[in-house]
C-alpha positions in Angstrom: -114.8 46.6 -47.5 -116.6 49.9 -47.6 -116.9 51.7 -44.3 -120.3 51.3 -42.6 -120.9 47.8 -43.9 -120.1 44.2 -42.7 -119.9 43.0 -46.3 -122.1 40.0 -45.6 -125.6 39.0 -46.5 -127.2 36.0 -44.8 -129.3 33.7 -47.0 -131.8 31.4 -45.3 -133.6 28.7 -47.3 -136.4 27.7 -45.0 -137.5 24.8 -47.2 -134.2 23.1 -46.9 -133.2 24.4 -43.5 -130.0 25.7 -45.1 -128.1 28.9 -44.2 -125.3 30.5 -46.3 -123.4 33.7 -46.3 -122.8 35.9 -49.4 -120.1 38.5 -49.7 -121.0 42.0 -50.8 -118.2 43.9 -52.5 -117.6 47.6 -52.2 -118.8 48.3 -55.7 -122.1 46.7 -55.0 -122.6 48.5 -51.7 -121.7 51.9 -53.3 -124.1 51.2 -56.2 -127.1 50.1 -54.1 -126.3 51.7 -50.8 -128.4 49.4 -48.6 -131.9 49.1 -47.2 -134.4 49.7 -50.0 -131.6 49.5 -52.6 -130.5 46.0 -51.6 -134.1 44.8 -51.3 -135.0 46.1 -54.8 -131.9 44.6 -56.3 -132.6 41.1 -55.0 -136.3 41.1 -55.7 -135.8 42.1 -59.3 -132.8 39.8 -59.8 -134.2 36.7 -58.2 -138.0 36.6 -58.5 -140.0 35.7 -61.6 -143.1 37.7 -62.5 -146.3 36.1 -61.3 -145.0 34.8 -58.1 -147.7 34.3 -55.4 -146.9 36.8 -52.6 -147.9 34.1 -50.0 -146.1 31.3 -51.8 -142.7 29.9 -51.0 -141.1 31.5 -54.1 -141.6 35.0 -52.6 -138.5 36.5 -51.0 -138.6 38.2 -47.6 -135.6 40.5 -47.2 -134.4 42.5 -44.2 -131.7 45.1 -45.0 -129.7 47.8 -43.2 -128.0 50.8 -44.5 -124.4 52.1 -44.1 -125.3 54.3 -41.1 -127.3 51.6 -39.3 -125.5 50.7 -36.0 -123.3 53.8 -36.1 -123.6 56.2 -33.2 -125.4 59.0 -35.2 -128.8 60.3 -34.4 -131.5 58.6 -36.5 -129.2 55.6 -37.3 -131.4 52.8 -35.9 -133.3 52.0 -39.1 -133.7 48.9 -41.2 -136.0 48.0 -44.1 -138.1 44.9 -44.8 -139.3 44.1 -48.3 -141.1 41.4 -50.4 -143.8 41.2 -53.1 -146.8 42.5 -51.3 -149.8 40.2 -50.6 -152.0 43.3 -50.3 -151.2 45.0 -53.6 -149.3 42.4 -55.6 -146.6 45.0 -56.1 -143.3 46.0 -54.5 -143.5 46.3 -50.7 -140.8 48.0 -48.7 -141.3 49.2 -45.2 -139.0 50.9 -42.7 -138.6 50.4 -39.0 -136.6 52.0 -36.2 -135.6 50.8 -32.7 -132.6 48.6 -31.9 -133.1 45.5 -34.1 -131.4 46.8 -37.2 -128.3 48.0 -35.3 -128.2 44.6 -33.5 -128.2 42.8 -36.9 -125.3 44.9 -38.1 -123.4 44.3 -34.9 -124.1 40.6 -35.3 -122.1 40.7 -38.5 -124.7 41.1 -41.3 -126.0 43.8 -43.6 -129.2 41.9 -44.3 -131.0 38.6 -44.5 -132.7 37.0 -47.5 -135.4 34.4 -46.6 -136.7 32.1 -49.3 -138.9 28.9 -49.3 -141.2 27.8 -46.5 -140.4 25.9 -43.3 -142.4 22.7 -42.7 -143.1 23.8 -39.1 -142.8 27.2 -37.4 -139.3 28.3 -36.8 -137.3 31.3 -35.7 -133.8 32.4 -36.7 -131.1 33.1 -34.1 -128.1 35.2 -35.1 -125.3 35.8 -32.6 -121.9 37.4 -33.5 -121.6 36.0 -37.0 -123.3 32.6 -36.3 -126.9 31.8 -37.3 -129.2 28.8 -36.6 -132.8 27.9 -37.4 -134.7 26.9 -34.2 -138.0 25.3 -33.5 -140.8 27.8 -32.9 -143.9 25.5 -32.7 -144.2 26.5 -29.0 -144.2 30.2 -30.0 -147.0 29.9 -32.6 -150.1 31.7 -31.4 -148.3 34.0 -29.1 -148.4 37.8 -29.3 -145.2 39.7 -29.9 -144.5 40.4 -26.3 -144.9 36.8 -25.3 -142.6 35.8 -28.2 -139.9 38.3 -27.1 -140.1 37.2 -23.5 -139.9 33.5 -24.3 -137.0 33.8 -26.7 -135.0 35.9 -24.3 -135.6 33.5 -21.5 -134.6 30.5 -23.7 -131.4 32.3 -24.8 -130.7 33.6 -21.3 -130.1 37.2 -22.5 -132.5 40.1 -22.0 -130.6 42.2 -24.5 -131.5 40.0 -27.5 -133.4 42.0 -30.0 -136.5 40.3 -31.6 -138.5 41.0 -34.7 -141.6 38.9 -34.7 -145.2 38.4 -35.9 -148.3 37.9 -33.8 -151.6 36.3 -34.8 -152.1 38.8 -37.6 -149.0 37.5 -39.4 -149.7 33.9 -38.6 -153.3 34.2 -40.1 -152.0 35.9 -43.2 -153.8 39.2 -42.7 -152.8 40.9 -45.9 -151.6 44.0 -44.1 -149.9 42.2 -41.2 -146.5 43.8 -40.3 -143.3 42.8 -38.7 -142.9 44.2 -35.2 -139.5 44.7 -33.6 -138.7 45.8 -30.0 -142.5 45.5 -29.4 -143.3 49.0 -30.5 -141.5 49.5 -33.8 -143.1 48.3 -37.0 -142.1 47.7 -40.6 -145.7 48.5 -41.1 -146.7 48.7 -44.8 -147.3 46.2 -47.6 -148.1 43.0 -45.6 -144.5 41.8 -45.0 -145.8 40.2 -41.8 -148.1 38.0 -43.8 -145.2 37.0 -46.0 -143.3 36.1 -42.8 -146.3 34.1 -41.6 -146.6 32.3 -45.0 -143.0 31.1 -44.5 -143.7 29.7 -41.0 -141.1 32.2 -39.8 -142.2 33.4 -36.3 -139.3 35.6 -35.3 -135.7 36.7 -35.9 -133.6 37.1 -32.8 -130.3 38.9 -33.0 -127.4 39.8 -30.7 -124.0 41.2 -31.6 -121.1 43.2 -30.2 -119.1 44.6 -33.1 -119.9 48.0 -34.4 -119.2 48.7 -38.1 -115.9 50.5 -39.0 -116.2 54.2 -40.0 -113.7 56.3 -41.9 -113.4 58.9 -39.2 -114.7 58.4 -35.7 -114.0 62.1 -34.9 -116.1 63.3 -37.8 -119.0 61.0 -36.8 -118.8 62.6 -33.3 -118.7 66.0 -34.9 -121.8 65.3 -36.9 -123.7 64.2 -33.8 -122.5 67.3 -31.9 -123.7 69.5 -34.8 -127.2 67.9 -34.8 -127.5 68.3 -31.0 -126.3 71.9 -31.2 -129.2 72.7 -33.7 -132.4 71.8 -31.7 -134.6 73.2 -34.5 -133.9 70.0 -36.3 -135.3 67.8 -33.6 -136.9 69.7 -30.7 -140.5 69.0 -31.8 -139.8 65.3 -32.3 -138.1 65.1 -28.9 -141.0 66.7 -27.2 -143.9 65.1 -29.0 -142.9 62.5 -31.6 -145.3 62.8 -34.5 -148.9 63.7 -34.4 -148.4 67.1 -32.7 -150.3 69.1 -35.2 -153.5 67.2 -36.1 -155.6 70.3 -35.8 -153.4 71.8 -38.5 -154.1 68.7 -40.6 -157.8 69.6 -40.4 -157.1 73.1 -41.7 -154.9 71.9 -44.5 -157.3 69.1 -45.5 -154.5 66.5 -44.8 -156.2 64.6 -41.9 -158.3 61.6 -42.9 -161.7 62.0 -41.3 -164.7 59.7 -41.5 -163.2 57.3 -44.1 -161.9 60.4 -45.9 -165.5 61.7 -46.3 -165.4 64.7 -44.0 -163.3 67.8 -43.8 -163.8 68.9 -40.2 -162.9 67.2 -36.9 -162.9 69.6 -34.0 -161.9 66.8 -31.6 -158.5 66.5 -33.3 -156.9 68.4 -30.4 -158.2 65.8 -28.0 -156.4 62.9 -29.5 -153.1 64.4 -30.7 -149.6 64.2 -29.3 -150.2 67.2 -27.0 -153.2 65.5 -25.5 -151.1 62.3 -25.0 -148.3 64.4 -23.2 -150.8 66.0 -21.0 -152.7 62.9 -19.9 -151.1 59.5 -20.2 -147.5 59.9 -21.3 -145.0 58.6 -18.8 -141.8 59.0 -20.7 -139.9 59.1 -24.0 -137.6 56.4 -25.4 -135.0 56.4 -28.2 -133.8 54.1 -30.9 -130.3 52.8 -30.9 -127.7 55.4 -29.9 -130.0 58.3 -30.7 -130.2 61.2 -28.2 -133.4 62.7 -29.7 -135.7 60.3 -27.8 -138.9 60.8 -29.9 -140.7 57.6 -28.9 -143.8 57.9 -26.6 -144.3 55.7 -23.6 -147.9 55.6 -22.3 -149.7 53.9 -19.4 -153.4 53.5 -19.1 -155.1 51.7 -16.3 -158.8 52.3 -17.0 -161.2 51.8 -18.7 -158.6 49.9 -20.8 -155.3 48.5 -19.6 -152.4 49.6 -21.9 -149.0 48.0 -21.4 -146.2 50.7 -21.6 -143.9 48.1 -23.3 -145.9 48.5 -26.5 -145.1 52.3 -26.7 -147.5 55.0 -27.8 -149.1 55.9 -31.1 -147.6 58.1 -33.8 -149.5 60.3 -36.2 -150.5 57.5 -38.6 -152.2 55.5 -35.8 -153.9 58.5 -34.2 -155.3 59.4 -37.6 -156.3 55.9 -38.8 -157.8 54.5 -35.6 -158.8 58.0 -34.5 -160.1 60.7 -36.8 -160.7 58.4 -39.8 -163.0 56.2 -37.6 -164.3 59.4 -35.8 -163.0 57.9 -32.5 -162.5 60.6 -29.9 -161.7 58.4 -27.0 -157.9 58.8 -26.7 -157.5 55.8 -24.4 -159.3 53.5 -26.8 -156.9 54.6 -29.6 -154.0 53.8 -27.3 -155.5 50.4 -26.7 -155.9 49.9 -30.4 -152.2 50.8 -30.9 -151.3 48.2 -28.3 -153.4 45.5 -30.0 -151.9 46.2 -33.4 -148.4 45.9 -32.0 -149.3 42.7 -30.1 -151.0 41.2 -33.1 -148.6 42.6 -35.8 -151.1 44.6 -37.7 -150.4 47.7 -39.7 -152.3 50.5 -37.9 -152.9 52.4 -41.1 -154.5 49.7 -43.2 -156.3 48.2 -40.1 -157.8 51.6 -39.3 -158.8 52.2 -42.9 -160.4 48.8 -43.1 -162.5 49.6 -40.0 -163.4 53.0 -41.3 -164.5 51.4 -44.6 -166.6 48.9 -42.6 -168.2 51.7 -40.7 -169.2 53.5 -43.8 -170.6 50.3 -45.3 -172.6 49.7 -42.2 -174.0 53.2 -42.1 -175.0 52.7 -45.7 -176.7 49.4 -44.9 -174.3 47.2 -46.8 -173.8 45.2 -43.6 -176.5 43.9 -41.3 -176.0 43.6 -37.5 -176.1 39.9 -38.0 -173.3 40.0 -40.5 -171.2 42.1 -38.1 -171.6 39.6 -35.3 -173.8 41.9 -33.4 -171.4 44.9 -33.6 -172.9 48.3 -34.3 -170.3 49.6 -36.7 -171.2 53.3 -36.5 -168.5 55.9 -36.8 -167.3 56.8 -33.4 -167.9 53.4 -31.8 -164.6 52.8 -30.0 -165.6 49.5 -28.5 -166.5 48.2 -32.0 -163.1 49.4 -33.3 -161.2 47.4 -30.7 -163.3 44.3 -31.2 -162.8 44.4 -34.9 -159.0 44.6 -34.5 -159.2 41.3 -32.6 -161.5 39.8 -35.2 -159.2 40.9 -38.0 -156.1 39.4 -36.4 -157.8 36.1 -35.8 -159.8 36.2 -39.1 -163.1 35.6 -37.2 -166.5 36.6 -38.5 -166.4 39.9 -40.5 -162.8 40.2 -39.5 -161.9 37.5 -42.1 -163.4 39.7 -44.8 -161.6 42.9 -43.6 -158.3 41.0 -43.2 -158.2 40.9 -47.0 -158.0 44.7 -47.3 -160.6 47.2 -48.5 -160.3 46.5 -52.2 -160.9 42.7 -52.0 -163.5 43.2 -49.3 -165.4 45.7 -51.5 -165.2 43.3 -54.5 -166.7 40.6 -52.4 -169.5 42.8 -50.9 -170.5 44.4 -54.2 -173.5 46.7 -54.1 -171.4 49.8 -54.6 -169.0 49.1 -51.7 -166.1 50.0 -54.0 -167.1 53.6 -53.6 -166.2 53.4 -50.0 -162.9 51.7 -50.5 -160.1 54.2 -50.2 -157.1 53.0 -52.2 -154.8 53.9 -55.1 -157.3 53.5 -58.0 
């Protein structure tokens, strides 16, 4: 077998409750490498055109790469892919943390889910063994509740969990898959695909690291990275989102549903502001010394759980500047809600910004919004909408479809406010 791989792919037929293991030969691994390559291969090879993204014929694939689980900075990555329920096209999203490394250590390079379970289930993988378990008691829980419950059931606090919250269960078209509570395979709606399959979570635990050709060269590469701080110093100190004011100057920062070009308050909601006010630490992905993940704690006026981490650039921009929200603590609360509910912060923030522009152009009445005043800058309305979207309540049901479908349903020129690939 090629170094860096386990040579095994797990296939789970949820309709039949059947699990099988497929062997990956070295030629295949060298040709498709892993992650997005594996996902693309299986989607093209095994899915017919016209498959309903939320139907049982869609595949949901988790895949690691050859460096995942190896002690090299930046190794803690995995990909999640499917046919997107948001776009109808190819969806592939990446996530960090510890889950991908744990899957590799448990003996698999990836997992292919197909079919649909009759009742909610979760998959438990432990050192080369896999089983499908009842998850009816987990349905309705947020991601932290799921992780805590599964770890308690399995009697192991080091079990790594990838899960969906209410957003995935309710098939929000941009629901994501959350692992380690604060890492997200965020784009494309893979969390909705997971929910459509009645798959609540995947729990993994393993103890075998992948073989490498030269352990000494791996250590040397790590030393070289650490000896060149220009490669990682900014990430270590701030994570992403450090230069939002620069984004204003370059025209790169989304502001007021991409309508405006100036946002003087960018400095009040960027990574420096987080460091100077509410950040209590930095965490790392598996075996990575860079430690670029923010940990924040807020007690008032909102309570933000440090377990859900802190926002990166995309969240600060989508829930912040694009909605003209200048209340940093509200943005941090929004980040927590999205991680708890398994919502993509980018698409969720953009849907809310779209709704705000529609409201200000009188395409929504206050009655239609459930009494919410959806003016740009209304932090309370932004937080309420996240909850409504995840639960598909009121206007949240419309926004859960994404801006294109929402605009088509609204009519009256709403498509002009729907920012998308057109």
